[in-house]
LUMDREN-492682 format. One record per residue (C-alpha): residue number from 0; x, y negated, z negated. Coordinates in nm, 4 decimals. Layout:
# LUMDREN-492682
<site num="NUM" c1="X" c2="Y" c3="Z"/>
...
//
This chain:
# LUMDREN-492682
<site num="0" c1="6.3261" c2="-7.9505" c3="-10.1520"/>
<site num="1" c1="6.3892" c2="-8.3207" c3="-10.0603"/>
<site num="2" c1="6.4740" c2="-8.4386" c3="-10.4053"/>
<site num="3" c1="6.7859" c2="-8.1594" c3="-10.3689"/>
<site num="4" c1="6.9088" c2="-8.3667" c3="-10.0607"/>
<site num="5" c1="6.9192" c2="-8.7021" c3="-10.2587"/>
<site num="6" c1="7.0955" c2="-8.5449" c3="-10.5016"/>
<site num="7" c1="7.3287" c2="-8.3724" c3="-10.3103"/>
<site num="8" c1="7.4034" c2="-8.7214" c3="-10.1249"/>
<site num="9" c1="7.4277" c2="-8.9094" c3="-10.4441"/>
<site num="10" c1="7.6688" c2="-8.6676" c3="-10.5469"/>
<site num="11" c1="7.8763" c2="-8.7100" c3="-10.2218"/>
<site num="12" c1="7.8128" c2="-9.1008" c3="-10.2814"/>
<site num="13" c1="8.0097" c2="-9.0666" c3="-10.6317"/>
<site num="14" c1="8.2501" c2="-8.7910" c3="-10.4970"/>
<site num="15" c1="8.3426" c2="-9.0670" c3="-10.2254"/>
<site num="16" c1="8.3694" c2="-9.3350" c3="-10.4919"/>
<site num="17" c1="8.5635" c2="-9.1225" c3="-10.7610"/>
<site num="18" c1="8.8307" c2="-9.0671" c3="-10.4509"/>
<site num="19" c1="8.8730" c2="-9.4271" c3="-10.4089"/>
<site num="20" c1="8.8949" c2="-9.5247" c3="-10.7195"/>
<site num="21" c1="9.1937" c2="-9.2462" c3="-10.7560"/>
<site num="22" c1="9.3217" c2="-9.3647" c3="-10.4215"/>
<site num="23" c1="9.3877" c2="-9.7202" c3="-10.5975"/>
<site num="24" c1="9.5292" c2="-9.5826" c3="-10.8819"/>
<site num="25" c1="9.7515" c2="-9.3958" c3="-10.6900"/>
<site num="26" c1="9.8480" c2="-9.7163" c3="-10.4304"/>
<site num="27" c1="9.8912" c2="-9.9621" c3="-10.7494"/>
<site num="28" c1="10.1324" c2="-9.7414" c3="-10.9167"/>
<site num="29" c1="10.3235" c2="-9.6779" c3="-10.6132"/>
<site num="30" c1="10.3030" c2="-10.0158" c3="-10.4380"/>
<site num="31" c1="10.3022" c2="-10.2423" c3="-10.7847"/>
<site num="32" c1="10.6132" c2="-10.0245" c3="-10.9163"/>
<site num="33" c1="10.8787" c2="-10.1904" c3="-11.0350"/>
<site num="34" c1="11.1782" c2="-9.9572" c3="-10.8160"/>
<site num="35" c1="11.0125" c2="-10.2107" c3="-10.4961"/>
<site num="36" c1="10.9807" c2="-9.9452" c3="-10.2584"/>
<site num="37" c1="10.7368" c2="-10.1406" c3="-10.0361"/>
<site num="38" c1="10.8352" c2="-10.3781" c3="-9.7382"/>
<site num="39" c1="10.5640" c2="-10.6109" c3="-9.5915"/>
<site num="40" c1="10.7633" c2="-10.7269" c3="-9.2695"/>
<site num="41" c1="10.6437" c2="-11.0901" c3="-9.0281"/>
<site num="42" c1="10.4843" c2="-11.3534" c3="-9.1983"/>
<site num="43" c1="10.5024" c2="-11.2117" c3="-9.5320"/>
<site num="44" c1="10.8294" c2="-11.1505" c3="-9.5336"/>
<site num="45" c1="10.9544" c2="-11.4787" c3="-9.4615"/>
<site num="46" c1="11.1181" c2="-11.6777" c3="-9.7709"/>
<site num="47" c1="10.9472" c2="-12.0535" c3="-9.6198"/>
<site num="48" c1="10.6187" c2="-12.1863" c3="-9.5657"/>
<site num="49" c1="10.5316" c2="-12.4781" c3="-9.3928"/>
<site num="50" c1="10.4445" c2="-12.7280" c3="-9.6762"/>
<site num="51" c1="10.6626" c2="-12.6332" c3="-9.9704"/>
<site num="52" c1="10.7662" c2="-12.9041" c3="-10.1304"/>
<site num="53" c1="11.1168" c2="-12.9397" c3="-10.1877"/>
<site num="54" c1="11.2957" c2="-13.0476" c3="-10.4471"/>
<site num="55" c1="11.5776" c2="-13.3217" c3="-10.3743"/>
<site num="56" c1="11.9303" c2="-13.4817" c3="-10.6114"/>
<site num="57" c1="11.8977" c2="-13.1954" c3="-10.9013"/>
<site num="58" c1="12.2051" c2="-13.0422" c3="-10.9054"/>
<site num="59" c1="12.0906" c2="-12.7508" c3="-11.1038"/>
<site num="60" c1="11.9072" c2="-12.5718" c3="-10.8599"/>
<site num="61" c1="12.1168" c2="-12.2896" c3="-10.7318"/>
<site num="62" c1="12.4329" c2="-12.3355" c3="-10.9313"/>
<site num="63" c1="12.3061" c2="-12.1479" c3="-11.2337"/>
<site num="64" c1="12.1079" c2="-11.8039" c3="-11.2031"/>
<site num="65" c1="11.8345" c2="-11.6691" c3="-11.4173"/>
<site num="66" c1="11.9756" c2="-11.5532" c3="-11.7762"/>
<site num="67" c1="11.9320" c2="-11.1203" c3="-11.8015"/>
<site num="68" c1="11.9190" c2="-11.1279" c3="-12.1848"/>
<site num="69" c1="11.6184" c2="-11.2995" c3="-12.1652"/>
<site num="70" c1="11.3749" c2="-11.0719" c3="-11.8923"/>
<site num="71" c1="11.4537" c2="-10.7717" c3="-12.0568"/>
<site num="72" c1="11.1707" c2="-10.8040" c3="-12.2608"/>
<site num="73" c1="10.9438" c2="-10.9460" c3="-12.0032"/>
<site num="74" c1="10.9870" c2="-10.5440" c3="-11.8033"/>
<site num="75" c1="10.8620" c2="-10.3937" c3="-12.0974"/>
<site num="76" c1="10.5911" c2="-10.6690" c3="-12.0986"/>
<site num="77" c1="10.4622" c2="-10.6411" c3="-11.6854"/>
<site num="78" c1="10.5234" c2="-10.1822" c3="-11.8542"/>
<site num="79" c1="10.2870" c2="-10.2269" c3="-12.1332"/>
<site num="80" c1="10.0607" c2="-10.4231" c3="-11.9544"/>
<site num="81" c1="10.0059" c2="-10.2045" c3="-11.6689"/>
<site num="82" c1="9.9531" c2="-9.9179" c3="-11.8822"/>
<site num="83" c1="9.7171" c2="-10.0400" c3="-12.1491"/>
<site num="84" c1="9.5719" c2="-10.1870" c3="-11.8136"/>
<site num="85" c1="9.5311" c2="-9.8263" c3="-11.6629"/>
<site num="86" c1="9.4136" c2="-9.6771" c3="-11.9432"/>
<site num="87" c1="9.1175" c2="-9.8971" c3="-11.9991"/>
<site num="88" c1="9.0255" c2="-9.8180" c3="-11.6470"/>
<site num="89" c1="9.0380" c2="-9.4781" c3="-11.7061"/>
<site num="90" c1="8.8481" c2="-9.4877" c3="-12.0071"/>
<site num="91" c1="8.5955" c2="-9.6747" c3="-11.8190"/>
<site num="92" c1="8.5861" c2="-9.4435" c3="-11.5442"/>
<site num="93" c1="8.5282" c2="-9.1494" c3="-11.7829"/>
<site num="94" c1="8.2178" c2="-9.3111" c3="-11.9899"/>
<site num="95" c1="8.0951" c2="-9.3687" c3="-11.5970"/>
<site num="96" c1="8.1604" c2="-9.0247" c3="-11.4934"/>
<site num="97" c1="7.9668" c2="-8.8940" c3="-11.7898"/>
<site num="98" c1="7.7039" c2="-9.1604" c3="-11.6904"/>
<site num="99" c1="7.6296" c2="-8.9866" c3="-11.4018"/>
<site num="100" c1="7.6468" c2="-8.6560" c3="-11.3939"/>
<site num="101" c1="7.4519" c2="-8.5936" c3="-11.7424"/>
<site num="102" c1="7.1336" c2="-8.5120" c3="-11.6747"/>
<site num="103" c1="6.9066" c2="-8.7598" c3="-11.8916"/>
<site num="104" c1="7.0467" c2="-9.0365" c3="-11.6943"/>
<site num="105" c1="6.7454" c2="-9.1621" c3="-11.4857"/>
<site num="106" c1="6.8326" c2="-9.2553" c3="-11.1156"/>
<site num="107" c1="6.8828" c2="-9.6744" c3="-11.1712"/>
<site num="108" c1="7.1141" c2="-9.5841" c3="-11.4859"/>
<site num="109" c1="7.2681" c2="-9.3656" c3="-11.2067"/>
<site num="110" c1="7.2925" c2="-9.6272" c3="-10.9343"/>
<site num="111" c1="7.4007" c2="-9.9102" c3="-11.1530"/>
<site num="112" c1="7.6893" c2="-9.6902" c3="-11.2806"/>
<site num="113" c1="7.8211" c2="-9.5921" c3="-10.9128"/>
<site num="114" c1="7.7815" c2="-9.9835" c3="-10.7991"/>
<site num="115" c1="7.9997" c2="-10.0549" c3="-11.0932"/>
<site num="116" c1="8.2999" c2="-9.7068" c3="-11.0159"/>
<site num="117" c1="8.2808" c2="-9.8811" c3="-10.6425"/>
<site num="118" c1="8.3290" c2="-10.2653" c3="-10.7935"/>
<site num="119" c1="8.6573" c2="-10.1288" c3="-11.0636"/>
<site num="120" c1="8.7333" c2="-9.9625" c3="-10.7181"/>
<site num="121" c1="8.6866" c2="-10.3038" c3="-10.5466"/>
<site num="122" c1="8.9114" c2="-10.4858" c3="-10.8675"/>
<site num="123" c1="9.1958" c2="-10.2354" c3="-10.8279"/>
<site num="124" c1="9.2538" c2="-10.2655" c3="-10.4727"/>
<site num="125" c1="9.2678" c2="-10.6579" c3="-10.4719"/>
<site num="126" c1="9.4844" c2="-10.6476" c3="-10.8100"/>
<site num="127" c1="9.7241" c2="-10.4540" c3="-10.6004"/>
<site num="128" c1="9.6971" c2="-10.6358" c3="-10.2855"/>
<site num="129" c1="9.7894" c2="-11.0236" c3="-10.4776"/>
<site num="130" c1="10.0720" c2="-10.8111" c3="-10.7128"/>
<site num="131" c1="10.2281" c2="-10.6439" c3="-10.3522"/>
<site num="132" c1="10.2468" c2="-11.0166" c3="-10.2424"/>
<site num="133" c1="10.3411" c2="-11.2376" c3="-10.5187"/>
<site num="134" c1="10.6716" c2="-10.9869" c3="-10.4867"/>
<site num="135" c1="10.7043" c2="-11.0671" c3="-10.1091"/>
<site num="136" c1="10.6578" c2="-11.3723" c3="-10.1771"/>
<site num="137" c1="11.0066" c2="-11.3541" c3="-10.4581"/>
<site num="138" c1="10.9221" c2="-11.2970" c3="-10.7902"/>
<site num="139" c1="11.0212" c2="-11.0364" c3="-10.9347"/>
<site num="140" c1="10.7601" c2="-10.9228" c3="-11.1813"/>
<site num="141" c1="10.3755" c2="-10.9933" c3="-11.1090"/>
<site num="142" c1="10.0780" c2="-10.8298" c3="-11.2409"/>
<site num="143" c1="9.7007" c2="-10.9411" c3="-11.2089"/>
<site num="144" c1="9.4589" c2="-10.9370" c3="-11.3703"/>
<site num="145" c1="9.0918" c2="-10.9553" c3="-11.2034"/>
<site num="146" c1="8.8140" c2="-11.0612" c3="-11.4590"/>
<site num="147" c1="8.4042" c2="-11.1171" c3="-11.3929"/>
<site num="148" c1="8.5103" c2="-11.5308" c3="-11.2933"/>
<site num="149" c1="8.8300" c2="-11.5610" c3="-11.3288"/>
<site num="150" c1="9.1643" c2="-11.4389" c3="-11.2766"/>
<site num="151" c1="9.5155" c2="-11.4250" c3="-11.4654"/>
<site num="152" c1="9.8720" c2="-11.4015" c3="-11.3375"/>
<site num="153" c1="10.1044" c2="-11.3255" c3="-11.5023"/>
<site num="154" c1="10.4554" c2="-11.4057" c3="-11.3369"/>
<site num="155" c1="10.8136" c2="-11.3358" c3="-11.5043"/>
<site num="156" c1="11.0534" c2="-11.6618" c3="-11.5209"/>
<site num="157" c1="11.0648" c2="-11.9660" c3="-11.7315"/>
<site num="158" c1="10.9011" c2="-12.1944" c3="-11.5875"/>
<site num="159" c1="10.7137" c2="-12.2188" c3="-11.2260"/>
<site num="160" c1="10.6878" c2="-12.4940" c3="-10.9774"/>
<site num="161" c1="10.4777" c2="-12.6895" c3="-10.8376"/>
<site num="162" c1="10.4959" c2="-12.5275" c3="-10.4882"/>
<site num="163" c1="10.5426" c2="-12.1838" c3="-10.6853"/>
<site num="164" c1="10.2190" c2="-12.2785" c3="-10.8367"/>
<site num="165" c1="9.9845" c2="-12.3628" c3="-10.5089"/>
<site num="166" c1="10.1383" c2="-12.0293" c3="-10.3573"/>
<site num="167" c1="10.0491" c2="-11.7908" c3="-10.6305"/>
<site num="168" c1="9.6794" c2="-11.9687" c3="-10.6345"/>
<site num="169" c1="9.7053" c2="-11.9199" c3="-10.2382"/>
<site num="170" c1="9.7833" c2="-11.5817" c3="-10.2789"/>
<site num="171" c1="9.5037" c2="-11.5270" c3="-10.4925"/>
<site num="172" c1="9.2181" c2="-11.6892" c3="-10.3238"/>
<site num="173" c1="9.3206" c2="-11.5709" c3="-9.9842"/>
<site num="174" c1="9.1808" c2="-11.1952" c3="-10.1815"/>
<site num="175" c1="8.9884" c2="-11.2563" c3="-10.4122"/>
<site num="176" c1="8.6890" c2="-11.5819" c3="-10.3923"/>
<site num="177" c1="8.6926" c2="-11.7577" c3="-10.7171"/>
<site num="178" c1="8.7733" c2="-12.1582" c3="-10.7388"/>
<site num="179" c1="9.0897" c2="-12.3015" c3="-10.8363"/>
<site num="180" c1="8.9864" c2="-12.3527" c3="-11.2060"/>
<site num="181" c1="8.9442" c2="-12.0098" c3="-11.2302"/>
<site num="182" c1="9.2733" c2="-11.8684" c3="-11.1921"/>
<site num="183" c1="9.5145" c2="-11.8888" c3="-11.4698"/>
<site num="184" c1="9.9125" c2="-11.8157" c3="-11.4330"/>
<site num="185" c1="10.1193" c2="-11.7272" c3="-11.7153"/>
<site num="186" c1="10.4970" c2="-11.7070" c3="-11.7174"/>
<site num="187" c1="10.6776" c2="-11.4238" c3="-11.8956"/>
<site num="188" c1="11.0918" c2="-11.4190" c3="-11.9702"/>
//
């Protein structure tokens, strides 16, 4: 009888973890969509930060808008990358669910699988937070990919100013415990 209670508790924990994972995926899709609809107020809404570098004597700063012809491929890249990330996570979650629901799986393997599910849910939340914060700071498109020891950030644009790079690094470090050496920033037109 006691064994049935333990399995019941584990099943409840598994159901809660799967629900949290699903909620994180839904939030990521809702707030990271290219349609916008996400509004952060307060300090995140400000376009200036104390300590930001300000370039002077550059005649090209605000006189030339970014060309729209070069950015069409970028939107497709972000859609494709998000879809691939979501598909790979779905496959991972399905494998974890199969492992947990398999009657022949021992308790240690189940526990490891549940920890992996919680880790995936945490990564999804942190990636969504990073992407939302980057968009709030003025980046048109942003994609965050959190690995085991590194974070890759893809932003839409030609070149980044050093102040923008510092903003990205600051946002990433506020969400994930990673050194600056392990933050990779890539721009896509």
